[in-house]
Chimera marker file (.cmm) of the C-alpha trace (Angstrom):
<marker_set name="trace">
<marker id="1" x="143.693" y="11.806" z="138.015" r="1" g="1" b="0" radius="0.5"/>
<marker id="2" x="145.897" y="14.800" z="138.357" r="1" g="1" b="0" radius="0.5"/>
<marker id="3" x="147.338" y="17.045" z="135.678" r="1" g="1" b="0" radius="0.5"/>
<marker id="4" x="150.378" y="19.284" z="135.824" r="1" g="1" b="0" radius="0.5"/>
<marker id="5" x="151.923" y="22.013" z="133.708" r="1" g="1" b="0" radius="0.5"/>
<marker id="6" x="154.063" y="19.517" z="131.790" r="1" g="1" b="0" radius="0.5"/>
<marker id="7" x="151.391" y="16.805" z="131.599" r="1" g="1" b="0" radius="0.5"/>
<marker id="8" x="147.887" y="18.360" z="131.683" r="1" g="1" b="0" radius="0.5"/>
<marker id="9" x="144.652" y="16.507" z="132.298" r="1" g="1" b="0" radius="0.5"/>
<marker id="10" x="142.474" y="16.332" z="129.175" r="1" g="1" b="0" radius="0.5"/>
<marker id="11" x="138.883" y="16.416" z="130.382" r="1" g="1" b="0" radius="0.5"/>
<marker id="12" x="136.194" y="15.310" z="127.908" r="1" g="1" b="0" radius="0.5"/>
<marker id="13" x="132.541" y="16.313" z="127.921" r="1" g="1" b="0" radius="0.5"/>
<marker id="14" x="129.977" y="15.147" z="125.432" r="1" g="1" b="0" radius="0.5"/>
<marker id="15" x="126.294" y="15.787" z="125.084" r="1" g="1" b="0" radius="0.5"/>
<marker id="16" x="123.865" y="14.692" z="122.422" r="1" g="1" b="0" radius="0.5"/>
<marker id="17" x="124.659" y="17.788" z="120.349" r="1" g="1" b="0" radius="0.5"/>
<marker id="18" x="128.234" y="18.821" z="121.196" r="1" g="1" b="0" radius="0.5"/>
<marker id="19" x="131.694" y="17.579" z="122.164" r="1" g="1" b="0" radius="0.5"/>
<marker id="20" x="134.330" y="19.516" z="124.101" r="1" g="1" b="0" radius="0.5"/>
<marker id="21" x="137.745" y="18.904" z="125.631" r="1" g="1" b="0" radius="0.5"/>
<marker id="22" x="139.859" y="21.024" z="127.961" r="1" g="1" b="0" radius="0.5"/>
<marker id="23" x="143.466" y="20.727" z="129.119" r="1" g="1" b="0" radius="0.5"/>
<marker id="24" x="143.795" y="21.488" z="132.846" r="1" g="1" b="0" radius="0.5"/>
<marker id="25" x="146.805" y="22.223" z="135.005" r="1" g="1" b="0" radius="0.5"/>
<marker id="26" x="145.438" y="20.983" z="138.332" r="1" g="1" b="0" radius="0.5"/>
<marker id="27" x="148.357" y="22.373" z="140.342" r="1" g="1" b="0" radius="0.5"/>
<marker id="28" x="147.431" y="25.968" z="139.517" r="1" g="1" b="0" radius="0.5"/>
<marker id="29" x="143.756" y="25.285" z="138.685" r="1" g="1" b="0" radius="0.5"/>
<marker id="30" x="144.003" y="26.802" z="135.208" r="1" g="1" b="0" radius="0.5"/>
<marker id="31" x="142.829" y="25.815" z="131.753" r="1" g="1" b="0" radius="0.5"/>
<marker id="32" x="145.756" y="25.593" z="129.330" r="1" g="1" b="0" radius="0.5"/>
<marker id="33" x="143.678" y="25.292" z="126.156" r="1" g="1" b="0" radius="0.5"/>
<marker id="34" x="140.381" y="23.900" z="124.928" r="1" g="1" b="0" radius="0.5"/>
<marker id="35" x="138.457" y="22.886" z="121.825" r="1" g="1" b="0" radius="0.5"/>
<marker id="36" x="134.739" y="22.425" z="121.260" r="1" g="1" b="0" radius="0.5"/>
<marker id="37" x="132.125" y="22.054" z="118.558" r="1" g="1" b="0" radius="0.5"/>
<marker id="38" x="130.622" y="25.268" z="119.935" r="1" g="1" b="0" radius="0.5"/>
<marker id="39" x="133.487" y="27.274" z="118.394" r="1" g="1" b="0" radius="0.5"/>
<marker id="40" x="132.468" y="29.227" z="115.325" r="1" g="1" b="0" radius="0.5"/>
<marker id="41" x="135.409" y="27.980" z="113.202" r="1" g="1" b="0" radius="0.5"/>
<marker id="42" x="134.640" y="24.336" z="113.886" r="1" g="1" b="0" radius="0.5"/>
<marker id="43" x="130.905" y="24.749" z="113.347" r="1" g="1" b="0" radius="0.5"/>
<marker id="44" x="131.478" y="26.189" z="109.889" r="1" g="1" b="0" radius="0.5"/>
<marker id="45" x="133.772" y="23.258" z="108.989" r="1" g="1" b="0" radius="0.5"/>
<marker id="46" x="131.222" y="20.669" z="110.119" r="1" g="1" b="0" radius="0.5"/>
<marker id="47" x="127.994" y="22.142" z="108.660" r="1" g="1" b="0" radius="0.5"/>
<marker id="48" x="126.176" y="19.044" z="109.919" r="1" g="1" b="0" radius="0.5"/>
<marker id="49" x="125.525" y="17.496" z="113.295" r="1" g="1" b="0" radius="0.5"/>
<marker id="50" x="128.131" y="18.356" z="115.892" r="1" g="1" b="0" radius="0.5"/>
<marker id="51" x="127.732" y="15.461" z="118.339" r="1" g="1" b="0" radius="0.5"/>
<marker id="52" x="128.879" y="12.606" z="116.094" r="1" g="1" b="0" radius="0.5"/>
<marker id="53" x="132.174" y="10.759" z="115.588" r="1" g="1" b="0" radius="0.5"/>
<marker id="54" x="133.229" y="12.961" z="112.673" r="1" g="1" b="0" radius="0.5"/>
<marker id="55" x="132.888" y="16.072" z="114.820" r="1" g="1" b="0" radius="0.5"/>
<marker id="56" x="134.787" y="14.513" z="117.707" r="1" g="1" b="0" radius="0.5"/>
<marker id="57" x="137.685" y="13.601" z="115.411" r="1" g="1" b="0" radius="0.5"/>
<marker id="58" x="137.908" y="17.213" z="114.211" r="1" g="1" b="0" radius="0.5"/>
<marker id="59" x="137.830" y="18.520" z="117.797" r="1" g="1" b="0" radius="0.5"/>
<marker id="60" x="140.595" y="16.054" z="118.725" r="1" g="1" b="0" radius="0.5"/>
<marker id="61" x="142.808" y="17.199" z="115.856" r="1" g="1" b="0" radius="0.5"/>
<marker id="62" x="142.364" y="20.829" z="116.815" r="1" g="1" b="0" radius="0.5"/>
<marker id="63" x="143.143" y="20.049" z="120.459" r="1" g="1" b="0" radius="0.5"/>
<marker id="64" x="146.271" y="18.125" z="119.493" r="1" g="1" b="0" radius="0.5"/>
<marker id="65" x="147.489" y="21.051" z="117.380" r="1" g="1" b="0" radius="0.5"/>
<marker id="66" x="146.858" y="23.517" z="120.200" r="1" g="1" b="0" radius="0.5"/>
<marker id="67" x="148.735" y="21.345" z="122.692" r="1" g="1" b="0" radius="0.5"/>
<marker id="68" x="151.688" y="21.091" z="120.306" r="1" g="1" b="0" radius="0.5"/>
<marker id="69" x="151.709" y="24.880" z="119.907" r="1" g="1" b="0" radius="0.5"/>
<marker id="70" x="152.017" y="25.134" z="123.689" r="1" g="1" b="0" radius="0.5"/>
<marker id="71" x="154.993" y="22.762" z="123.566" r="1" g="1" b="0" radius="0.5"/>
<marker id="72" x="153.267" y="19.796" z="125.242" r="1" g="1" b="0" radius="0.5"/>
<marker id="73" x="153.795" y="16.189" z="124.132" r="1" g="1" b="0" radius="0.5"/>
<marker id="74" x="152.037" y="14.148" z="126.823" r="1" g="1" b="0" radius="0.5"/>
<marker id="75" x="148.805" y="14.347" z="128.806" r="1" g="1" b="0" radius="0.5"/>
<marker id="76" x="146.489" y="12.427" z="131.134" r="1" g="1" b="0" radius="0.5"/>
<marker id="77" x="143.164" y="11.454" z="129.506" r="1" g="1" b="0" radius="0.5"/>
<marker id="78" x="140.092" y="11.933" z="131.728" r="1" g="1" b="0" radius="0.5"/>
<marker id="79" x="136.981" y="10.580" z="130.040" r="1" g="1" b="0" radius="0.5"/>
<marker id="80" x="134.720" y="11.807" z="132.908" r="1" g="1" b="0" radius="0.5"/>
<marker id="81" x="132.829" y="8.530" z="133.201" r="1" g="1" b="0" radius="0.5"/>
<marker id="82" x="131.898" y="8.342" z="129.532" r="1" g="1" b="0" radius="0.5"/>
<marker id="83" x="132.503" y="4.942" z="127.957" r="1" g="1" b="0" radius="0.5"/>
<marker id="84" x="135.612" y="4.666" z="125.826" r="1" g="1" b="0" radius="0.5"/>
<marker id="85" x="133.988" y="3.965" z="122.471" r="1" g="1" b="0" radius="0.5"/>
<marker id="86" x="132.446" y="5.924" z="119.638" r="1" g="1" b="0" radius="0.5"/>
<marker id="87" x="132.749" y="9.669" z="120.127" r="1" g="1" b="0" radius="0.5"/>
<marker id="88" x="135.202" y="9.521" z="123.061" r="1" g="1" b="0" radius="0.5"/>
<marker id="89" x="137.408" y="6.964" z="121.340" r="1" g="1" b="0" radius="0.5"/>
<marker id="90" x="137.558" y="8.982" z="118.095" r="1" g="1" b="0" radius="0.5"/>
<marker id="91" x="138.416" y="12.096" z="120.077" r="1" g="1" b="0" radius="0.5"/>
<marker id="92" x="141.284" y="10.355" z="121.899" r="1" g="1" b="0" radius="0.5"/>
<marker id="93" x="142.668" y="8.796" z="118.711" r="1" g="1" b="0" radius="0.5"/>
<marker id="94" x="142.601" y="12.170" z="116.937" r="1" g="1" b="0" radius="0.5"/>
<marker id="95" x="144.573" y="13.785" z="119.764" r="1" g="1" b="0" radius="0.5"/>
<marker id="96" x="147.079" y="10.903" z="119.644" r="1" g="1" b="0" radius="0.5"/>
<marker id="97" x="147.436" y="11.277" z="115.855" r="1" g="1" b="0" radius="0.5"/>
<marker id="98" x="148.856" y="14.765" z="116.502" r="1" g="1" b="0" radius="0.5"/>
<marker id="99" x="151.711" y="13.268" z="118.553" r="1" g="1" b="0" radius="0.5"/>
<marker id="100" x="150.287" y="13.649" z="122.052" r="1" g="1" b="0" radius="0.5"/>
<marker id="101" x="150.878" y="10.617" z="124.312" r="1" g="1" b="0" radius="0.5"/>
<marker id="102" x="148.541" y="9.443" z="127.074" r="1" g="1" b="0" radius="0.5"/>
<link id1="1" id2="2" r="1" g="1" b="0" radius="0.2"/>
<link id1="2" id2="3" r="1" g="1" b="0" radius="0.2"/>
<link id1="3" id2="4" r="1" g="1" b="0" radius="0.2"/>
<link id1="4" id2="5" r="1" g="1" b="0" radius="0.2"/>
<link id1="5" id2="6" r="1" g="1" b="0" radius="0.2"/>
<link id1="6" id2="7" r="1" g="1" b="0" radius="0.2"/>
<link id1="7" id2="8" r="1" g="1" b="0" radius="0.2"/>
<link id1="8" id2="9" r="1" g="1" b="0" radius="0.2"/>
<link id1="9" id2="10" r="1" g="1" b="0" radius="0.2"/>
<link id1="10" id2="11" r="1" g="1" b="0" radius="0.2"/>
<link id1="11" id2="12" r="1" g="1" b="0" radius="0.2"/>
<link id1="12" id2="13" r="1" g="1" b="0" radius="0.2"/>
<link id1="13" id2="14" r="1" g="1" b="0" radius="0.2"/>
<link id1="14" id2="15" r="1" g="1" b="0" radius="0.2"/>
<link id1="15" id2="16" r="1" g="1" b="0" radius="0.2"/>
<link id1="16" id2="17" r="1" g="1" b="0" radius="0.2"/>
<link id1="17" id2="18" r="1" g="1" b="0" radius="0.2"/>
<link id1="18" id2="19" r="1" g="1" b="0" radius="0.2"/>
<link id1="19" id2="20" r="1" g="1" b="0" radius="0.2"/>
<link id1="20" id2="21" r="1" g="1" b="0" radius="0.2"/>
<link id1="21" id2="22" r="1" g="1" b="0" radius="0.2"/>
<link id1="22" id2="23" r="1" g="1" b="0" radius="0.2"/>
<link id1="23" id2="24" r="1" g="1" b="0" radius="0.2"/>
<link id1="24" id2="25" r="1" g="1" b="0" radius="0.2"/>
<link id1="25" id2="26" r="1" g="1" b="0" radius="0.2"/>
<link id1="26" id2="27" r="1" g="1" b="0" radius="0.2"/>
<link id1="27" id2="28" r="1" g="1" b="0" radius="0.2"/>
<link id1="28" id2="29" r="1" g="1" b="0" radius="0.2"/>
<link id1="29" id2="30" r="1" g="1" b="0" radius="0.2"/>
<link id1="30" id2="31" r="1" g="1" b="0" radius="0.2"/>
<link id1="31" id2="32" r="1" g="1" b="0" radius="0.2"/>
<link id1="32" id2="33" r="1" g="1" b="0" radius="0.2"/>
<link id1="33" id2="34" r="1" g="1" b="0" radius="0.2"/>
<link id1="34" id2="35" r="1" g="1" b="0" radius="0.2"/>
<link id1="35" id2="36" r="1" g="1" b="0" radius="0.2"/>
<link id1="36" id2="37" r="1" g="1" b="0" radius="0.2"/>
<link id1="37" id2="38" r="1" g="1" b="0" radius="0.2"/>
<link id1="38" id2="39" r="1" g="1" b="0" radius="0.2"/>
<link id1="39" id2="40" r="1" g="1" b="0" radius="0.2"/>
<link id1="40" id2="41" r="1" g="1" b="0" radius="0.2"/>
<link id1="41" id2="42" r="1" g="1" b="0" radius="0.2"/>
<link id1="42" id2="43" r="1" g="1" b="0" radius="0.2"/>
<link id1="43" id2="44" r="1" g="1" b="0" radius="0.2"/>
<link id1="44" id2="45" r="1" g="1" b="0" radius="0.2"/>
<link id1="45" id2="46" r="1" g="1" b="0" radius="0.2"/>
<link id1="46" id2="47" r="1" g="1" b="0" radius="0.2"/>
<link id1="47" id2="48" r="1" g="1" b="0" radius="0.2"/>
<link id1="48" id2="49" r="1" g="1" b="0" radius="0.2"/>
<link id1="49" id2="50" r="1" g="1" b="0" radius="0.2"/>
<link id1="50" id2="51" r="1" g="1" b="0" radius="0.2"/>
<link id1="51" id2="52" r="1" g="1" b="0" radius="0.2"/>
<link id1="52" id2="53" r="1" g="1" b="0" radius="0.2"/>
<link id1="53" id2="54" r="1" g="1" b="0" radius="0.2"/>
<link id1="54" id2="55" r="1" g="1" b="0" radius="0.2"/>
<link id1="55" id2="56" r="1" g="1" b="0" radius="0.2"/>
<link id1="56" id2="57" r="1" g="1" b="0" radius="0.2"/>
<link id1="57" id2="58" r="1" g="1" b="0" radius="0.2"/>
<link id1="58" id2="59" r="1" g="1" b="0" radius="0.2"/>
<link id1="59" id2="60" r="1" g="1" b="0" radius="0.2"/>
<link id1="60" id2="61" r="1" g="1" b="0" radius="0.2"/>
<link id1="61" id2="62" r="1" g="1" b="0" radius="0.2"/>
<link id1="62" id2="63" r="1" g="1" b="0" radius="0.2"/>
<link id1="63" id2="64" r="1" g="1" b="0" radius="0.2"/>
<link id1="64" id2="65" r="1" g="1" b="0" radius="0.2"/>
<link id1="65" id2="66" r="1" g="1" b="0" radius="0.2"/>
<link id1="66" id2="67" r="1" g="1" b="0" radius="0.2"/>
<link id1="67" id2="68" r="1" g="1" b="0" radius="0.2"/>
<link id1="68" id2="69" r="1" g="1" b="0" radius="0.2"/>
<link id1="69" id2="70" r="1" g="1" b="0" radius="0.2"/>
<link id1="70" id2="71" r="1" g="1" b="0" radius="0.2"/>
<link id1="71" id2="72" r="1" g="1" b="0" radius="0.2"/>
<link id1="72" id2="73" r="1" g="1" b="0" radius="0.2"/>
<link id1="73" id2="74" r="1" g="1" b="0" radius="0.2"/>
<link id1="74" id2="75" r="1" g="1" b="0" radius="0.2"/>
<link id1="75" id2="76" r="1" g="1" b="0" radius="0.2"/>
<link id1="76" id2="77" r="1" g="1" b="0" radius="0.2"/>
<link id1="77" id2="78" r="1" g="1" b="0" radius="0.2"/>
<link id1="78" id2="79" r="1" g="1" b="0" radius="0.2"/>
<link id1="79" id2="80" r="1" g="1" b="0" radius="0.2"/>
<link id1="80" id2="81" r="1" g="1" b="0" radius="0.2"/>
<link id1="81" id2="82" r="1" g="1" b="0" radius="0.2"/>
<link id1="82" id2="83" r="1" g="1" b="0" radius="0.2"/>
<link id1="83" id2="84" r="1" g="1" b="0" radius="0.2"/>
<link id1="84" id2="85" r="1" g="1" b="0" radius="0.2"/>
<link id1="85" id2="86" r="1" g="1" b="0" radius="0.2"/>
<link id1="86" id2="87" r="1" g="1" b="0" radius="0.2"/>
<link id1="87" id2="88" r="1" g="1" b="0" radius="0.2"/>
<link id1="88" id2="89" r="1" g="1" b="0" radius="0.2"/>
<link id1="89" id2="90" r="1" g="1" b="0" radius="0.2"/>
<link id1="90" id2="91" r="1" g="1" b="0" radius="0.2"/>
<link id1="91" id2="92" r="1" g="1" b="0" radius="0.2"/>
<link id1="92" id2="93" r="1" g="1" b="0" radius="0.2"/>
<link id1="93" id2="94" r="1" g="1" b="0" radius="0.2"/>
<link id1="94" id2="95" r="1" g="1" b="0" radius="0.2"/>
<link id1="95" id2="96" r="1" g="1" b="0" radius="0.2"/>
<link id1="96" id2="97" r="1" g="1" b="0" radius="0.2"/>
<link id1="97" id2="98" r="1" g="1" b="0" radius="0.2"/>
<link id1="98" id2="99" r="1" g="1" b="0" radius="0.2"/>
<link id1="99" id2="100" r="1" g="1" b="0" radius="0.2"/>
<link id1="100" id2="101" r="1" g="1" b="0" radius="0.2"/>
<link id1="101" id2="102" r="1" g="1" b="0" radius="0.2"/>
</marker_set>
């Protein structure tokens, strides 16, 4: 997979406690934007466990909003070997609900 300035690569990482996603421009090797349950604003909204499906949906919504603010409407989804169900699936669907196409 390869991301560009107009269509970044969305790289997902999940652990047992946290979920994060970053948008990469692979041509210039830069991060365009990111979202994670480690952010103070998101942690205060969750107040519970941060590695579950509810948390991943919130992270996906935030990422979709940040991509729209940057003027991006499409991306390449890189699940990094994680199975596409549960947390990863909810994250992807939340990003799509903000108008970002994969």
